[in-house]
MIKE-762493 format. One record per residue (C-alpha): x, y, z; residue in one letter; residue number from 1. Coordinates in nm, 2 decimals, padded with zeros to 4 digits, m for minus. Example, Ala and Ser with C-alpha at 12.3 -4.5 7.8 and 13.67 -1.06 7.14 Angstrom:
2
@X: 01.23, Y: m00.45, Z: 00.78, residuo: A, num: 1 .
@X: 01.37, Y: m00.11, Z: 00.71, residuo: S, num: 2 .
This chain:
318
@X: 00.84, Y: 03.04, Z: m02.08, residuo: X, num: 1 .
@X: 00.85, Y: 02.67, Z: m02.07, residuo: X, num: 2 .
@X: 00.94, Y: 02.69, Z: m01.68, residuo: X, num: 3 .
@X: 00.63, Y: 02.90, Z: m01.63, residuo: X, num: 4 .
@X: 00.40, Y: 02.67, Z: m01.79, residuo: X, num: 5 .
@X: 00.54, Y: 02.37, Z: m01.60, residuo: X, num: 6 .
@X: 00.49, Y: 02.56, Z: m01.28, residuo: X, num: 7 .
@X: 00.14, Y: 02.64, Z: m01.37, residuo: X, num: 8 .
@X: 00.09, Y: 02.29, Z: m01.42, residuo: X, num: 9 .
@X: 00.22, Y: 02.18, Z: m01.11, residuo: X, num: 10 .
@X: 00.01, Y: 02.42, Z: m00.92, residuo: X, num: 11 .
@X: m00.28, Y: 02.30, Z: m01.09, residuo: X, num: 12 .
@X: m00.18, Y: 01.93, Z: m00.98, residuo: X, num: 13 .
@X: m00.14, Y: 02.04, Z: m00.65, residuo: X, num: 14 .
@X: m00.47, Y: 02.17, Z: m00.62, residuo: X, num: 15 .
@X: m00.61, Y: 01.86, Z: m00.74, residuo: X, num: 16 .
@X: m00.42, Y: 01.55, Z: m00.58, residuo: X, num: 17 .
@X: m00.58, Y: 01.22, Z: m00.67, residuo: X, num: 18 .
@X: m00.65, Y: 01.00, Z: m00.39, residuo: X, num: 19 .
@X: m00.37, Y: 00.74, Z: m00.38, residuo: X, num: 20 .
@X: m00.19, Y: 00.55, Z: m00.11, residuo: X, num: 21 .
@X: 00.08, Y: 00.44, Z: m00.35, residuo: X, num: 22 .
@X: 00.41, Y: 00.64, Z: m00.36, residuo: X, num: 23 .
@X: 00.48, Y: 00.53, Z: m00.70, residuo: X, num: 24 .
@X: 00.17, Y: 00.70, Z: m00.85, residuo: X, num: 25 .
@X: 00.25, Y: 01.03, Z: m00.64, residuo: X, num: 26 .
@X: 00.59, Y: 01.01, Z: m00.78, residuo: X, num: 27 .
@X: 00.46, Y: 00.94, Z: m01.13, residuo: X, num: 28 .
@X: 00.23, Y: 01.27, Z: m01.11, residuo: X, num: 29 .
@X: 00.56, Y: 01.45, Z: m01.13, residuo: X, num: 30 .
@X: 00.70, Y: 01.31, Z: m01.46, residuo: X, num: 31 .
@X: 00.54, Y: 01.54, Z: m01.69, residuo: X, num: 32 .
@X: 00.74, Y: 01.82, Z: m01.58, residuo: X, num: 33 .
@X: 01.05, Y: 01.62, Z: m01.69, residuo: X, num: 34 .
@X: 01.24, Y: 01.74, Z: m01.37, residuo: X, num: 35 .
@X: 01.38, Y: 01.54, Z: m01.06, residuo: X, num: 36 .
@X: 01.22, Y: 01.58, Z: m00.73, residuo: X, num: 37 .
@X: 01.49, Y: 01.71, Z: m00.49, residuo: X, num: 38 .
@X: 01.53, Y: 01.43, Z: m00.19, residuo: X, num: 39 .
@X: 01.36, Y: 01.15, Z: m00.39, residuo: X, num: 40 .
@X: 01.49, Y: 00.87, Z: m00.59, residuo: X, num: 41 .
@X: 01.31, Y: 00.65, Z: m00.82, residuo: X, num: 42 .
@X: 01.45, Y: 00.33, Z: m00.96, residuo: X, num: 43 .
@X: 01.26, Y: 00.06, Z: m01.15, residuo: X, num: 44 .
@X: 01.37, Y: m00.29, Z: m01.22, residuo: X, num: 45 .
@X: 01.22, Y: m00.62, Z: m01.34, residuo: X, num: 46 .
@X: 01.14, Y: m00.88, Z: m01.11, residuo: X, num: 47 .
@X: 01.31, Y: m01.22, Z: m01.08, residuo: X, num: 48 .
@X: 00.98, Y: m01.35, Z: m01.27, residuo: X, num: 49 .
@X: 00.87, Y: m01.22, Z: m01.62, residuo: X, num: 50 .
@X: 00.56, Y: m00.99, Z: m01.61, residuo: X, num: 51 .
@X: 00.65, Y: m00.85, Z: m01.25, residuo: X, num: 52 .
@X: 00.81, Y: m00.51, Z: m01.22, residuo: X, num: 53 .
@X: 00.95, Y: m00.35, Z: m00.90, residuo: X, num: 54 .
@X: 00.97, Y: 00.00, Z: m00.83, residuo: X, num: 55 .
@X: 01.15, Y: 00.17, Z: m00.54, residuo: X, num: 56 .
@X: 01.08, Y: 00.51, Z: m00.44, residuo: X, num: 57 .
@X: 01.33, Y: 00.66, Z: m00.16, residuo: X, num: 58 .
@X: 01.23, Y: 00.97, Z: 00.01, residuo: X, num: 59 .
@X: 01.57, Y: 01.09, Z: 00.14, residuo: X, num: 60 .
@X: 01.47, Y: 01.43, Z: 00.34, residuo: X, num: 61 .
@X: 01.21, Y: 01.67, Z: 00.43, residuo: X, num: 62 .
@X: 01.25, Y: 01.83, Z: 00.12, residuo: X, num: 63 .
@X: 01.15, Y: 01.51, Z: m00.05, residuo: X, num: 64 .
@X: 00.89, Y: 01.44, Z: 00.23, residuo: X, num: 65 .
@X: 00.70, Y: 01.77, Z: 00.16, residuo: X, num: 66 .
@X: 00.70, Y: 01.73, Z: m00.22, residuo: X, num: 67 .
@X: 00.55, Y: 01.38, Z: m00.19, residuo: X, num: 68 .
@X: 00.32, Y: 01.43, Z: 00.10, residuo: X, num: 69 .
@X: 00.49, Y: 01.10, Z: 00.25, residuo: X, num: 70 .
@X: 00.72, Y: 01.05, Z: 00.55, residuo: X, num: 71 .
@X: 01.09, Y: 00.99, Z: 00.48, residuo: X, num: 72 .
@X: 01.15, Y: 00.63, Z: 00.40, residuo: X, num: 73 .
@X: 01.15, Y: 00.35, Z: 00.13, residuo: X, num: 74 .
@X: 00.84, Y: 00.24, Z: m00.07, residuo: X, num: 75 .
@X: 00.85, Y: m00.07, Z: m00.30, residuo: X, num: 76 .
@X: 00.60, Y: m00.12, Z: m00.54, residuo: X, num: 77 .
@X: 00.55, Y: m00.48, Z: m00.68, residuo: X, num: 78 .
@X: 00.33, Y: m00.48, Z: m01.00, residuo: X, num: 79 .
@X: 00.19, Y: m00.78, Z: m01.12, residuo: X, num: 80 .
@X: m00.05, Y: m00.69, Z: m01.42, residuo: X, num: 81 .
@X: m00.09, Y: m01.05, Z: m01.53, residuo: X, num: 82 .
@X: m00.23, Y: m01.15, Z: m01.19, residuo: X, num: 83 .
@X: m00.58, Y: m01.14, Z: m01.29, residuo: X, num: 84 .
@X: m00.53, Y: m01.41, Z: m01.55, residuo: X, num: 85 .
@X: m00.24, Y: m01.59, Z: m01.43, residuo: X, num: 86 .
@X: m00.18, Y: m01.96, Z: m01.33, residuo: X, num: 87 .
@X: m00.05, Y: m02.09, Z: m01.00, residuo: X, num: 88 .
@X: 00.33, Y: m02.07, Z: m01.10, residuo: X, num: 89 .
@X: 00.29, Y: m01.69, Z: m01.15, residuo: X, num: 90 .
@X: 00.12, Y: m01.64, Z: m00.82, residuo: X, num: 91 .
@X: 00.38, Y: m01.84, Z: m00.63, residuo: X, num: 92 .
@X: 00.65, Y: m01.62, Z: m00.81, residuo: X, num: 93 .
@X: 00.47, Y: m01.33, Z: m00.69, residuo: X, num: 94 .
@X: 00.49, Y: m01.44, Z: m00.32, residuo: X, num: 95 .
@X: 00.87, Y: m01.52, Z: m00.36, residuo: X, num: 96 .
@X: 00.90, Y: m01.15, Z: m00.49, residuo: X, num: 97 .
@X: 00.71, Y: m01.01, Z: m00.18, residuo: X, num: 98 .
@X: 00.93, Y: m01.22, Z: 00.05, residuo: X, num: 99 .
@X: 01.23, Y: m01.13, Z: m00.10, residuo: X, num: 100 .
@X: 01.15, Y: m00.77, Z: m00.08, residuo: X, num: 101 .
@X: 01.03, Y: m00.79, Z: 00.28, residuo: X, num: 102 .
@X: 01.36, Y: m00.97, Z: 00.38, residuo: X, num: 103 .
@X: 01.57, Y: m00.70, Z: 00.22, residuo: X, num: 104 .
@X: 01.38, Y: m00.43, Z: 00.37, residuo: X, num: 105 .
@X: 01.39, Y: m00.59, Z: 00.71, residuo: X, num: 106 .
@X: 01.69, Y: m00.83, Z: 00.75, residuo: X, num: 107 .
@X: 01.69, Y: m01.14, Z: 01.03, residuo: X, num: 108 .
@X: 01.31, Y: m01.17, Z: 01.06, residuo: X, num: 109 .
@X: 01.32, Y: m01.53, Z: 01.20, residuo: X, num: 110 .
@X: 01.51, Y: m01.37, Z: 01.49, residuo: X, num: 111 .
@X: 01.26, Y: m01.11, Z: 01.59, residuo: X, num: 112 .
@X: 00.94, Y: m01.13, Z: 01.78, residuo: X, num: 113 .
@X: 00.68, Y: m01.01, Z: 01.53, residuo: X, num: 114 .
@X: 00.33, Y: m00.91, Z: 01.55, residuo: X, num: 115 .
@X: 00.12, Y: m00.89, Z: 01.23, residuo: X, num: 116 .
@X: m00.18, Y: m00.65, Z: 01.23, residuo: X, num: 117 .
@X: m00.46, Y: m00.71, Z: 00.99, residuo: X, num: 118 .
@X: m00.61, Y: m00.37, Z: 00.97, residuo: X, num: 119 .
@X: m00.97, Y: m00.32, Z: 00.81, residuo: X, num: 120 .
@X: m01.32, Y: m00.44, Z: 00.81, residuo: X, num: 121 .
@X: m01.37, Y: m00.83, Z: 00.73, residuo: X, num: 122 .
@X: m01.76, Y: m00.76, Z: 00.65, residuo: X, num: 123 .
@X: m01.67, Y: m00.49, Z: 00.40, residuo: X, num: 124 .
@X: m01.48, Y: m00.70, Z: 00.12, residuo: X, num: 125 .
@X: m01.28, Y: m00.43, Z: m00.04, residuo: X, num: 126 .
@X: m01.13, Y: m00.35, Z: 00.32, residuo: X, num: 127 .
@X: m01.10, Y: m00.72, Z: 00.42, residuo: X, num: 128 .
@X: m00.76, Y: m00.79, Z: 00.30, residuo: X, num: 129 .
@X: m00.59, Y: m00.75, Z: 00.64, residuo: X, num: 130 .
@X: m00.81, Y: m00.98, Z: 00.85, residuo: X, num: 131 .
@X: m00.81, Y: m01.25, Z: 00.55, residuo: X, num: 132 .
@X: m00.41, Y: m01.25, Z: 00.55, residuo: X, num: 133 .
@X: m00.41, Y: m01.29, Z: 00.93, residuo: X, num: 134 .
@X: m00.65, Y: m01.57, Z: 00.92, residuo: X, num: 135 .
@X: m00.39, Y: m01.78, Z: 00.67, residuo: X, num: 136 .
@X: m00.10, Y: m01.71, Z: 00.90, residuo: X, num: 137 .
@X: 00.12, Y: m01.98, Z: 01.05, residuo: X, num: 138 .
@X: 00.14, Y: m01.79, Z: 01.43, residuo: X, num: 139 .
@X: 00.40, Y: m01.95, Z: 01.64, residuo: X, num: 140 .
@X: 00.44, Y: m01.71, Z: 01.96, residuo: X, num: 141 .
@X: 00.21, Y: m01.99, Z: 02.16, residuo: X, num: 142 .
@X: 00.44, Y: m02.28, Z: 02.05, residuo: X, num: 143 .
@X: 00.75, Y: m02.13, Z: 02.15, residuo: X, num: 144 .
@X: 00.61, Y: m02.04, Z: 02.48, residuo: X, num: 145 .
@X: 00.49, Y: m02.37, Z: 02.55, residuo: X, num: 146 .
@X: 00.81, Y: m02.58, Z: 02.40, residuo: X, num: 147 .
@X: 01.08, Y: m02.34, Z: 02.44, residuo: X, num: 148 .
@X: 01.36, Y: m02.17, Z: 02.25, residuo: X, num: 149 .
@X: 01.51, Y: m02.51, Z: 02.13, residuo: X, num: 150 .
@X: 01.19, Y: m02.59, Z: 01.94, residuo: X, num: 151 .
@X: 01.19, Y: m02.26, Z: 01.77, residuo: X, num: 152 .
@X: 01.58, Y: m02.29, Z: 01.68, residuo: X, num: 153 .
@X: 01.52, Y: m02.68, Z: 01.57, residuo: X, num: 154 .
@X: 01.21, Y: m02.58, Z: 01.35, residuo: X, num: 155 .
@X: 01.39, Y: m02.25, Z: 01.21, residuo: X, num: 156 .
@X: 01.05, Y: m02.06, Z: 01.33, residuo: X, num: 157 .
@X: 01.01, Y: m01.67, Z: 01.40, residuo: X, num: 158 .
@X: 00.81, Y: m01.59, Z: 01.70, residuo: X, num: 159 .
@X: 00.49, Y: m01.47, Z: 01.52, residuo: X, num: 160 .
@X: 00.16, Y: m01.34, Z: 01.68, residuo: X, num: 161 .
@X: m00.13, Y: m01.19, Z: 01.50, residuo: X, num: 162 .
@X: m00.42, Y: m01.00, Z: 01.52, residuo: X, num: 163 .
@X: m00.73, Y: m00.87, Z: 01.32, residuo: X, num: 164 .
@X: m00.80, Y: m00.53, Z: 01.49, residuo: X, num: 165 .
@X: m01.14, Y: m00.44, Z: 01.32, residuo: X, num: 166 .
@X: m01.25, Y: m00.10, Z: 01.26, residuo: X, num: 167 .
@X: m01.40, Y: 00.17, Z: 01.51, residuo: X, num: 168 .
@X: m01.75, Y: 00.10, Z: 01.40, residuo: X, num: 169 .
@X: m01.70, Y: m00.26, Z: 01.54, residuo: X, num: 170 .
@X: m01.50, Y: m00.19, Z: 01.84, residuo: X, num: 171 .
@X: m01.54, Y: 00.18, Z: 01.95, residuo: X, num: 172 .
@X: m01.18, Y: 00.19, Z: 01.95, residuo: X, num: 173 .
@X: m00.90, Y: 00.30, Z: 01.70, residuo: X, num: 174 .
@X: m00.66, Y: 00.05, Z: 01.56, residuo: X, num: 175 .
@X: m00.37, Y: 00.25, Z: 01.73, residuo: X, num: 176 .
@X: m00.53, Y: 00.18, Z: 02.09, residuo: X, num: 177 .
@X: m00.59, Y: m00.16, Z: 02.07, residuo: X, num: 178 .
@X: m00.22, Y: m00.22, Z: 01.91, residuo: X, num: 179 .
@X: m00.07, Y: m00.02, Z: 02.20, residuo: X, num: 180 .
@X: m00.24, Y: m00.26, Z: 02.44, residuo: X, num: 181 .
@X: m00.10, Y: m00.58, Z: 02.25, residuo: X, num: 182 .
@X: 00.24, Y: m00.43, Z: 02.23, residuo: X, num: 183 .
@X: 00.26, Y: m00.35, Z: 02.58, residuo: X, num: 184 .
@X: 00.19, Y: m00.71, Z: 02.68, residuo: X, num: 185 .
@X: 00.36, Y: m00.89, Z: 02.40, residuo: X, num: 186 .
@X: 00.65, Y: m00.65, Z: 02.35, residuo: X, num: 187 .
@X: 00.70, Y: m00.72, Z: 01.96, residuo: X, num: 188 .
@X: 01.04, Y: m00.62, Z: 01.79, residuo: X, num: 189 .
@X: 00.88, Y: m00.56, Z: 01.47, residuo: X, num: 190 .
@X: 00.49, Y: m00.50, Z: 01.36, residuo: X, num: 191 .
@X: 00.39, Y: m00.56, Z: 01.00, residuo: X, num: 192 .
@X: 00.06, Y: m00.39, Z: 00.91, residuo: X, num: 193 .
@X: m00.15, Y: m00.54, Z: 00.62, residuo: X, num: 194 .
@X: m00.43, Y: m00.30, Z: 00.48, residuo: X, num: 195 .
@X: m00.61, Y: m00.23, Z: 00.20, residuo: X, num: 196 .
@X: m00.51, Y: 00.08, Z: m00.01, residuo: X, num: 197 .
@X: m00.65, Y: 00.33, Z: m00.24, residuo: X, num: 198 .
@X: m00.51, Y: 00.37, Z: m00.60, residuo: X, num: 199 .
@X: m00.56, Y: 00.65, Z: m00.90, residuo: X, num: 200 .
@X: m00.50, Y: 00.38, Z: m01.16, residuo: X, num: 201 .
@X: m00.76, Y: 00.12, Z: m01.21, residuo: X, num: 202 .
@X: m00.51, Y: m00.13, Z: m01.38, residuo: X, num: 203 .
@X: m00.34, Y: m00.14, Z: m01.04, residuo: X, num: 204 .
@X: m00.62, Y: m00.24, Z: m00.85, residuo: X, num: 205 .
@X: m00.57, Y: m00.58, Z: m00.69, residuo: X, num: 206 .
@X: m00.25, Y: m00.64, Z: m00.90, residuo: X, num: 207 .
@X: m00.01, Y: m00.42, Z: m00.72, residuo: X, num: 208 .
@X: 00.15, Y: m00.45, Z: m00.38, residuo: X, num: 209 .
@X: 00.34, Y: m00.18, Z: m00.18, residuo: X, num: 210 .
@X: 00.57, Y: m00.24, Z: 00.11, residuo: X, num: 211 .
@X: 00.72, Y: 00.04, Z: 00.31, residuo: X, num: 212 .
@X: 00.91, Y: 00.09, Z: 00.62, residuo: X, num: 213 .
@X: 00.74, Y: 00.42, Z: 00.73, residuo: X, num: 214 .
@X: 00.43, Y: 00.26, Z: 00.89, residuo: X, num: 215 .
@X: 00.08, Y: 00.34, Z: 00.78, residuo: X, num: 216 .
@X: m00.21, Y: 00.59, Z: 00.82, residuo: X, num: 217 .
@X: m00.51, Y: 00.37, Z: 00.78, residuo: X, num: 218 .
@X: m00.80, Y: 00.52, Z: 00.58, residuo: X, num: 219 .
@X: m00.57, Y: 00.82, Z: 00.43, residuo: X, num: 220 .
@X: m00.64, Y: 00.70, Z: 00.07, residuo: X, num: 221 .
@X: m01.01, Y: 00.77, Z: 00.13, residuo: X, num: 222 .
@X: m00.98, Y: 01.08, Z: 00.34, residuo: X, num: 223 .
@X: m01.06, Y: 00.90, Z: 00.66, residuo: X, num: 224 .
@X: m00.74, Y: 00.96, Z: 00.86, residuo: X, num: 225 .
@X: m00.67, Y: 00.76, Z: 01.17, residuo: X, num: 226 .
@X: m00.39, Y: 00.80, Z: 01.39, residuo: X, num: 227 .
@X: m00.06, Y: 00.69, Z: 01.23, residuo: X, num: 228 .
@X: 00.06, Y: 00.35, Z: 01.33, residuo: X, num: 229 .
@X: 00.45, Y: 00.39, Z: 01.29, residuo: X, num: 230 .
@X: 00.75, Y: 00.34, Z: 01.51, residuo: X, num: 231 .
@X: 00.71, Y: 00.68, Z: 01.68, residuo: X, num: 232 .
@X: 00.35, Y: 00.59, Z: 01.80, residuo: X, num: 233 .
@X: 00.39, Y: 00.23, Z: 01.85, residuo: X, num: 234 .
@X: 00.75, Y: 00.21, Z: 02.00, residuo: X, num: 235 .
@X: 00.87, Y: m00.06, Z: 01.76, residuo: X, num: 236 .
@X: 00.94, Y: m00.04, Z: 01.37, residuo: X, num: 237 .
@X: 00.62, Y: m00.10, Z: 01.13, residuo: X, num: 238 .
@X: 00.64, Y: m00.25, Z: 00.79, residuo: X, num: 239 .
@X: 00.32, Y: m00.18, Z: 00.60, residuo: X, num: 240 .
@X: 00.19, Y: m00.40, Z: 00.32, residuo: X, num: 241 .
@X: m00.08, Y: m00.27, Z: 00.14, residuo: X, num: 242 .
@X: m00.28, Y: m00.37, Z: m00.19, residuo: X, num: 243 .
@X: m00.52, Y: m00.11, Z: m00.36, residuo: X, num: 244 .
@X: m00.87, Y: m00.26, Z: m00.37, residuo: X, num: 245 .
@X: m01.05, Y: 00.09, Z: m00.46, residuo: X, num: 246 .
@X: m01.00, Y: 00.39, Z: m00.68, residuo: X, num: 247 .
@X: m01.15, Y: 00.72, Z: m00.63, residuo: X, num: 248 .
@X: m01.46, Y: 00.79, Z: m00.87, residuo: X, num: 249 .
@X: m01.35, Y: 01.13, Z: m00.95, residuo: X, num: 250 .
@X: m01.04, Y: 01.00, Z: m01.07, residuo: X, num: 251 .
@X: m01.21, Y: 00.79, Z: m01.31, residuo: X, num: 252 .
@X: m01.42, Y: 01.07, Z: m01.46, residuo: X, num: 253 .
@X: m01.11, Y: 01.27, Z: m01.50, residuo: X, num: 254 .
@X: m00.91, Y: 01.02, Z: m01.66, residuo: X, num: 255 .
@X: m01.19, Y: 00.91, Z: m01.88, residuo: X, num: 256 .
@X: m01.22, Y: 01.29, Z: m02.00, residuo: X, num: 257 .
@X: m00.85, Y: 01.33, Z: m02.08, residuo: X, num: 258 .
@X: m00.85, Y: 01.04, Z: m02.30, residuo: X, num: 259 .
@X: m01.17, Y: 01.18, Z: m02.49, residuo: X, num: 260 .
@X: m01.01, Y: 01.54, Z: m02.51, residuo: X, num: 261 .
@X: m00.67, Y: 01.39, Z: m02.62, residuo: X, num: 262 .
@X: m00.85, Y: 01.22, Z: m02.92, residuo: X, num: 263 .
@X: m01.03, Y: 01.54, Z: m03.01, residuo: X, num: 264 .
@X: m00.71, Y: 01.73, Z: m03.07, residuo: X, num: 265 .
@X: m00.75, Y: 01.97, Z: m02.80, residuo: X, num: 266 .
@X: m00.44, Y: 02.17, Z: m02.71, residuo: X, num: 267 .
@X: m00.24, Y: 02.07, Z: m02.37, residuo: X, num: 268 .
@X: m00.36, Y: 02.42, Z: m02.22, residuo: X, num: 269 .
@X: m00.72, Y: 02.36, Z: m02.31, residuo: X, num: 270 .
@X: m00.70, Y: 02.01, Z: m02.18, residuo: X, num: 271 .
@X: m00.55, Y: 02.12, Z: m01.85, residuo: X, num: 272 .
@X: m00.80, Y: 02.39, Z: m01.79, residuo: X, num: 273 .
@X: m01.11, Y: 02.16, Z: m01.90, residuo: X, num: 274 .
@X: m01.00, Y: 01.89, Z: m01.67, residuo: X, num: 275 .
@X: m00.93, Y: 02.11, Z: m01.38, residuo: X, num: 276 .
@X: m01.30, Y: 02.24, Z: m01.38, residuo: X, num: 277 .
@X: m01.42, Y: 01.86, Z: m01.43, residuo: X, num: 278 .
@X: m01.22, Y: 01.74, Z: m01.12, residuo: X, num: 279 .
@X: m01.33, Y: 02.03, Z: m00.92, residuo: X, num: 280 .
@X: m01.70, Y: 01.95, Z: m01.03, residuo: X, num: 281 .
@X: m01.65, Y: 01.58, Z: m00.96, residuo: X, num: 282 .
@X: m01.49, Y: 01.62, Z: m00.63, residuo: X, num: 283 .
@X: m01.75, Y: 01.88, Z: m00.50, residuo: X, num: 284 .
@X: m02.04, Y: 01.67, Z: m00.65, residuo: X, num: 285 .
@X: m02.21, Y: 01.30, Z: m00.57, residuo: X, num: 286 .
@X: m01.89, Y: 01.15, Z: m00.67, residuo: X, num: 287 .
@X: m01.69, Y: 01.34, Z: m00.42, residuo: X, num: 288 .
@X: m01.69, Y: 01.07, Z: m00.15, residuo: X, num: 289 .
@X: m01.75, Y: 00.77, Z: m00.40, residuo: X, num: 290 .
@X: m01.52, Y: 00.48, Z: m00.48, residuo: X, num: 291 .
@X: m01.50, Y: 00.21, Z: m00.71, residuo: X, num: 292 .
@X: m01.39, Y: m00.15, Z: m00.69, residuo: X, num: 293 .
@X: m01.44, Y: m00.40, Z: m00.94, residuo: X, num: 294 .
@X: m01.72, Y: m00.67, Z: m00.97, residuo: X, num: 295 .
@X: m01.47, Y: m00.97, Z: m00.89, residuo: X, num: 296 .
@X: m01.35, Y: m00.82, Z: m00.58, residuo: X, num: 297 .
@X: m01.45, Y: m01.10, Z: m00.36, residuo: X, num: 298 .
@X: m01.24, Y: m01.35, Z: m00.57, residuo: X, num: 299 .
@X: m00.96, Y: m01.08, Z: m00.64, residuo: X, num: 300 .
@X: m00.90, Y: m01.03, Z: m00.24, residuo: X, num: 301 .
@X: m00.93, Y: m01.38, Z: m00.17, residuo: X, num: 302 .
@X: m00.66, Y: m01.44, Z: m00.43, residuo: X, num: 303 .
@X: m00.44, Y: m01.17, Z: m00.30, residuo: X, num: 304 .
@X: m00.45, Y: m01.23, Z: 00.06, residuo: X, num: 305 .
@X: m00.33, Y: m01.62, Z: m00.01, residuo: X, num: 306 .
@X: m00.04, Y: m01.46, Z: m00.20, residuo: X, num: 307 .
@X: 00.07, Y: m01.20, Z: 00.08, residuo: X, num: 308 .
@X: 00.00, Y: m01.47, Z: 00.36, residuo: X, num: 309 .
@X: 00.22, Y: m01.73, Z: 00.18, residuo: X, num: 310 .
@X: 00.49, Y: m01.46, Z: 00.14, residuo: X, num: 311 .
@X: 00.48, Y: m01.38, Z: 00.50, residuo: X, num: 312 .
@X: 00.49, Y: m01.77, Z: 00.59, residuo: X, num: 313 .
@X: 00.81, Y: m01.78, Z: 00.36, residuo: X, num: 314 .
@X: 00.98, Y: m01.53, Z: 00.57, residuo: X, num: 315 .
@X: 00.89, Y: m01.66, Z: 00.92, residuo: X, num: 316 .
@X: 01.00, Y: m02.01, Z: 00.86, residuo: X, num: 317 .
@X: 01.30, Y: m02.21, Z: 00.68, residuo: X, num: 318 .
């Protein structure tokens, strides 16, 4: 009987999948069934700094990939809930956490030719993270070409180039097409793509960083899928770094109603049925394509872009 209820709930959850780019949130959506997902491993650990949590979701095989709707690979989530009111020391520690996880995910960074791709639209603040990170990077490819390998070794530099590729409405080209041309000329050994993401939890906006070795599908979180940027499509390994800057409005409606129903003492079965109807209505109505971002988004994106760019610069220099 209990297994039947769990299976029914799973089917309802499958029909309503909140828009999120975070593998951790997808994995969390299964926790209420109190079962392990075959082919998926979740580990949670505190960071080196108090108030920072590290979660690692590893999708090991095709069964896990099918359950999660994500490619096989490793997804690291760094949560910094104190970031919105934190001082400079906390922000510096967060940069170190990101740099440490990136080094672990891709060793010998300074020995590789690296292309950093800033994805997104710099004219739309919630989507401007990638270009803003690129603006603050210490790029070195031109210096190494000018002064040679000895200069690179003497100063402990990685060979780094960077580009903000814009969006199709600005360039008439997909990010994939632009990057393919650049890769053909510069021949990077590693691509690091930085992009804004969508989350389902409001608290994770602008306070969470996801790193993954599977690449990225630009626009996937908001239902605007473009060609995937990964090793298969670009011909070089792709590490994706993303920060959620928006939340689906339909999810906010659903979560608010769920808290209200729980407070009123409705049964779990009644809650699930009512929420399913609310979600369907929200998705098909005016809120179906609406995404919400906080009022301080300008300052938040500026702050997190500095944190990520400092983390990358740590990885690229001694």
